[in-house]
N, C-alpha and C positions, 0 to 999 in steps of 0.2 A: 468527343469519346475517343478511345483509343480502344480499339474491339481487341488487338491481340494482349493487352494488356488486363484487359476486362475479363477476358478469353482464360488467359491461366489464372486469375484468381479467383474465380469463379469453381474451375476445375479443382485447384486445392483446397476453395473452402468448403465443396462437396464431399473432399475426402475426408475431410475432418471430421465432416454431420454424420458420414456413415461409421467413423472410428467412434464417435460420440454416441452411439447408439451402439455399437456394438459392444462397448466398455462394460454394459449391465451383466454382460456374461464373462468377462473377464476376472480373475482372479476373485471370485465369487464363493460368497459361504452359503451359508443355509436360507439366507431369506436377507432382503433387500428394506424388509419392513423393522428394521431395527436402527436405530441412529447409528450406532457403531459402522456399522454394515453401511449406511444410505451417504453419513456424514464423515466416515473417520474411514473410509475404506475397508472396514473389516480390521485398522490398525495393523496391518500386515505387510506394506509397501516398504521393501529392501533398500540399499543403495543408491540403485542406479534409479530405480521410480520415485524415490525419495528427491532424487538432486536433481529431476527433472522436475517435479512437479514443485518440489521449493525455490528451484531457481527459477519454473516460469510466473510464479506467485509474485515472487519479491520486483522482478526485472521484468515491467507491466509495456503494454503497449503505447500507454501513455507516457513510461520512462523513455521510450524511441523515440520520441518525438519533441519531447519537454527538454530534455537536458539540451540536447543539440541545438534546441529552436532559444533556448536559453544563453549558450553561448554564442548562437549568430547572435542576438540582440544585446547582451548587457558583457561578455568576453567574460574572464577568468573566473568571475562568482561562481555560473555553473557546474566550474570543476567540482562544489563542494560535494558530490553525488560521488565523487572516487572515493577521497580519504572516508568517507560518511559508508562506504560498502565494503570497505576493507578494516575498519575496527571494530563492525558489528561485531564479529564473528568472536574473535578473542573478548569480547564485553559478554558475549551472549550463551556461549559456549558450556559453562559450569552448570549457569540457572535452567536451559533448557531440559540438561538431562534431569534435574531436580525436579521440574515439570512434568515431564514424560514420567519417571519414575512414579510417584505421589498420583500423577492420572492412571497410569496404567493399572496399580490398586485399589484404588477408588473409584475406578468406571469415569472420569472425571470427562467430560467433551469438551468444555468454554475455559476460558480464565476465569468468568463468574462461579464456577461450580467448587473452583479449587477455592475460590476466596469465601465462598460459603461454608465450605466444611474445615478451612483453615480458623477462622476467624466466628464460626458461628453467627454469622449476621446474617439476615434475608437484606434487610436494606443495602447495606455492603455490597454486598453481593447485585443488588438490583439498579444498582446505580452504576457500576463495573459493566453490567451488561447493557446498559442504555447508552452508556459512554461508547462502548465499543462497537454497538450499531449505528448512533449518529456522526462518530467519525469515520462508519466504514462506506454509508450511501453518498457522498462526495465521489469518494474512491471509485464505487464503481462505476459513477457516471464521467471519471475522466478516462476510464477505457473506452467510454464512447467516445468522447474527444479525440483518442487517437484513431479509431478505428472511422469516424468522419471523416478526419484530416486524409486518409488516404480515399475514400470516397469521392470526397471534393476533390481531390486531384485526378483521379482517373474521367472527371465529369460531370457526378451528378453533383451539382452546384446552384439549381433550382432552389428559387424562393419558395417556401411553403410547403406543402405536403410531401409531395413529388420528388422533393430533394431529401426529404428523409425518411423515403418509403424504402429506399434497400438498408437500411440501417435499421427500422422496424423487424426488416424480415430478417435477417442476422439474428438479432435479438430474440424473437420467437423461437427461432430453431435452436440456439442456445436455450433456451428456454425450458421445450419441450426435453432435449437430450436429457439437460442437468439433472430434470424431473425423474425421468425414468431412470439412469443409471448414477445419481450421486458424484459422490469424489472420485470415482473410475473414470467418471466421462474426461476429467481436466487432465487427471494423470496420463492417460495414456494420448490426449492431443499434444502435451507437454512434450513428447519426444519430439513430433513434427515441428512445433515450433520452435523449438529450440535449434535442433538442426538447421532449420532456415535461417535461422537468423543469427547463427555462428558463420554459415557461409556467406551469407550477405555483408556482414563487416567485415569478414577479411578478405572478398572479394575489393571492396570498396576503399578499404584503409591500402590495398596495394595498387589499384589501378588508379584512383582517382588522384594522388600525389601523381605520379606517374603523367598523365595527361596534363596536372594544370601547372606542372612545372617545378615540383619539387616542395618540402616541406616548407621551405624559406620562402618561397614564393608567397604560397598560405597563408603564413603568419606574420609579415610583413604585411598583405593586404588587408589581413583582420587589424592589426598593428594603425596603418593608416585609417581605416572606416572609422575606429574608436575614437582615436585623435582628431577626426574634424566634427565629432557629436556632442554637445552642449552637456552632456551628464556627466557630471564629476564620479559617479561609481563604474563606471564601463573602462575595459582598454584586455590588454593581453596579461597586464598582473594588477595583483590586487595592489589597492592602496592604504593610507592608513585609514581612512575611515570606514572599510568592508572588511579588512581584515580579522576581526572578532565577531562580524557576522558570521562570514567565513566559519572559525572555527566552533563557535554555540551553535551555528545552524548545523555540521557536519555533527557534533556530539550529541545534540538533541533527536539530529532523524535517528543517528544510531540508537540511542536508547528507548525512541518509540516506536521501530520496526519492528521489534516481537513483540512488543505490545500488542499490537491490530491483531484482530479475532483471528483473520486468516493467514497469517504465519505459526499461530500457535496450531491453527488445523492443520496444518503441514505438517508439524512437528509429531504431533500429537497421531497423526497416520503411521507414523514409522515403526517396524517392525521391533526396534527395540536399539538401547543405550549405544552400542559402536555402530548404528545405522547413522547416527545422531554425530557421535564422536568425526564420522567418514565425511558426514555432510558440510557438518563445520569447518572443518579442512581442505573440500574441495568447492567451497563454494566461489570461494575469492575468484575461480578462473570468469565466474562470470563481469567480476569488478575489473578484469583485465579488460574486458568485452566492452564494458560502459566507459572507460576509460577510452578507446578507440571508434565507442560510436560517439563522446561529446565532440571530438576531434569533425566530424562531420558538420558541425556549426561552422568553424572558421573554415572548412572546403566552401561551404556555401557563400562566405564570402569570396570568395578566391575566385569563385566560378560563377560571380555573378546574378546568384539565383536571385528572384524575388518570390514570397509567399503568396499562393492564390488568396484572391479577392473571395470574401464571402458574398455573394451578393444579393442575399438577404439581408444584410447589416450597411454593405458599401466600404467595410472596413477589410485592410490588409489581414490573412491569420496565417501566426506566426508558426502556428502549430504545424502547418505543412511544408514547413519550411524542407523537412528529410525528405518527403513524399517528393515535392517539387524537384530536387536537388536529384533523384534517382530519377526521375522525370523526363529532364533533359539530359543528363551525362548518361546512362546507357538505353542500352537497346531496350525496345519494346518490352521485349520478351523475358529481360534480366529483370525490369523495373517492373513487371507482374509478379515475379518473384519474390521481388521485394516488398511488392503490396502486401501480398498475401502474408507474408513471414506476420509484418507490423499487425494484421488486421487479424488475423490468429492469436498475433501476441494478445490482441485483447480481450480474447473468448476464456482463453486459459485463466487470467484474474480474475476477471468478472464472476466465471462460475465459481470459483474456489471462494471469493467474498460473500456470494450471496448466499451460498449453505454457511459459511461461518457465521451470518449476523440471524440466518434462519436456525443455527442451532443454540444462540444466543436467548433470542425469540423463544423458543421451543420448552430450554431444559430451565430457566431463570426467569421467564415470567410467565409462559404458558402455564407449564405444570405446579411453580412454584404458587402462580395466583389463582390463577382460574382453573386447573383442573388439574388436582393432585395425585388422583387416582388412577392419572393416564397411563395406559399400558403403553409396553415399548413398540406395536405396532398403531398405538395412539398419536406417538409423539413423532414416528420418522412420516405420518400422515402429515402431521401439524410442518414440520422443518421442509417436507414438501413447497407444498402452498406458500409456508412462508418466504419460500427462496422466490416461490414466482411473482408474489409482491414486491419483495427488494428490489428485483429486476427490473419489474415495470416502473417502479416508481425512481430510478436510478434513468431508465428511458425518460422518464418524463420532465428531469430537468433537462435533459439536450430537445427536446421539442419544444417545449414550453418557456423554459427560461435562456437567458443568456448563458450559454456555455461559459464565460469567461466567471459566473456568480460561483459554477461548479468549480474553476481554481482556484476562486480565495475562498470556498470552502473548504478544500484539499489543506490550504494552509490553516485554518483553524484546526482542523480535524488532527494534525498533528501536534498541535497548541492540549486540546480533547486528551487525547489518548497519553500522553507524558502521564496526567493528573494520576492515570492508574496503576503508575511504577510503584506506590510506596506500599498498596493494596497487594501486588502480585508480585513484582519481582524481591523487593523487599523481604518479603514475607516468605518466599522459599529458603530464606535465612532463617529471620527472626520473627517471633509474635510479639517483640519488645512494643508495639506501637499499638496502642489502646482502640480498639474498633470505633471508638467515638471520635479518637484523635484524628484516624485515618479516614471517617466522612466528616470531619470538621475540615482538613489538610483538603480533602477532592473539593469540598466546597469555596475554599479561600483561591485556591491555585484555579479555580473555573472562575472563577469572581473576577480576581486579577487579569488573568491571561485575555476573558474576552473584552476588560477594561483597555488595558493595553492595545490590545487590536483594533478595538472602537476608536482611538483618537490617531490611528495612522491612517494618512489619506495616501493613495495611490501615487505613479511615478507622475502620471501624466498628467494627474490633476481634475480627470474625472469623475473620480469618486473622495469624498471627505474623510469617510471611514473603512476599516475592513480592508485598505488600500495594498497589503503586503505582512510579511510575519517580521521584518526588520525595522527595528525602534531604535531609533536618533537617543541615547543616552540621558542628553538635554531634556526629553520631554518627560523624564520619570520623575511624578510627582504623591511623595508622601505626606498625604495632607498638608501639604504648604509649602515640605522642605525639597528644594531640587538640590540632590547631593550631585548633581553631575550637571548643573545649567550650564549652559551657553555648547556644550560639546555636540558635535556633528557626528559622531562616532554610533557606531550600528553595530544588535545587539539581537540575538533569535530572541522572541517573545517568549517560546516555550520554556527556556532554560529560567527566565526570572519567572513564569507561574511556576516551575516545578519545586525552585527554593520557597516561594511562598508556601504550598503545599506542606513541603517535609519541615518547614519552621511552625505551620499551626500545628503539624500532626503531632510535631514532638512538646509543643508547650501544653498543650489539650490534653496530649498522656501521661506528662508530669502531674497536670492538677487531679487526674481519672486515677491514678497511681494515688495521689497523696489521702484522696478520698474514697479509697478502696471500692471504686466503681466496678460491678463485673465483667468482665474483660471476653466473654461468650469461650464457648467449649470449643476444642481444635481437637477436630476427628483422625488427625494423623499423625505419624508417631516419628520418630527418627528413620528407623528402614525403612519406613515407605519411599523416602527418597533416594533412595539409591535401590531400589528393584529392581530386576531386570524383567526379560520377557518370559521366565522360568518362573516368575514369582505368581501366587496366586490373583484371580482380580476379584475384592470384596462382593462387588455386585454380579459378579456370575454365579458366586457361590451363596448369595442369599444373606451374608450382612450389609448391614445399613448401619 
């Protein structure tokens, strides 16, 4: 146990804990007993607050440990996160403006609220809500993987309950101040988290290359390592087998990112369309940081850093490679700051994700099916309780299930959330797709995606199913027809599942329109998609 690291980590963690409780009084409205106030911060966050909030929401603790870890173990493939976070903002710029406007006018809190109003289908809204909750749960668990990697590096590596005790304490504190302060807590803490992350990364990418002999030495060490491994897919450059996977994974991830409920929550909490425009223009600054962060994986190779071994499983935990790098290459006081940055980086997105999942449960399951007459106070109370359940459900993943399973579930989560794209993103522009076509497409995309994931073994051969999200084209089987027989080129499963979704949705829509099946009522108007902060909120003035 390094007491200097632990002291600095604890002090900074205590600081953000105090900020989490103080946040209940920050920019507070009349009451927190309303979902708009507790779950969306009153919809009044300005440009700077939104930038830190959305950035802290998208660039998570697991990102800070997983991307360099993937670079460390697989090489150039891990760099997909950089183009993915570059192309996402031009892709979502206009759709997010339309989603914010229509949500502002109608008081929508979740993507499923919009689907309910746009398509007039409670079933489709329920499917979107369940999809969002299921995809978010393992995402929260992954934040704990990042936090636990830091704790394990600092010395909390015992097997059993004692090894997980610091993690349990941290999450109980998170649960309490999120319950009290709602979205304002992670919004305020995001300032500290992002400042720490920027400082740590800037120092690391200047200091470590100088200490290790320069970038040429770093890349040469990485190249030498990958040349000596039998794996065909690793290396400091892409090869013919993984180039398609790299491109489709970047595109699929970009399409999926702002379909996640927590991403939408950060956007809907913004004060106006201009705030969103500024943020979509400024958020790529985080992508620059992510590119520098990814290179820490190659630096760890050059430094001869080895992952910390998990005493419970006896296996080396590659998630600890970045904490181990800071532990061995920096003074204890700076390593403590770096560990606090990663640890606090777990709290911000975990809080937002649990709030977003709670909003979905409250608005699209509880109120729609269990308590239709729920008052705003009832909604807020239910959301607070649901956020606790979500957090401790994610904690159970880490305490009772192999964390690797949570990582695998997250790969599945990206494929799952992509299936809501036709009902949410495309519907922002057109209602041509029939509601039954969207439901059938969702079912087809889910079934096809789960089947493809099921037949993929893990790279190390330890599992025969759900091993990764990269599929060899030669394994595609269309009712006995193998269109790419023998091909070892890989592709991201999410793109294939989305393609099946769209094809089925279009075919069923054509049939439904030919049969003149009712398409459901649309509660929105063309003007709703251009409304700004000065426009009236129909829910507030009593129009439902």
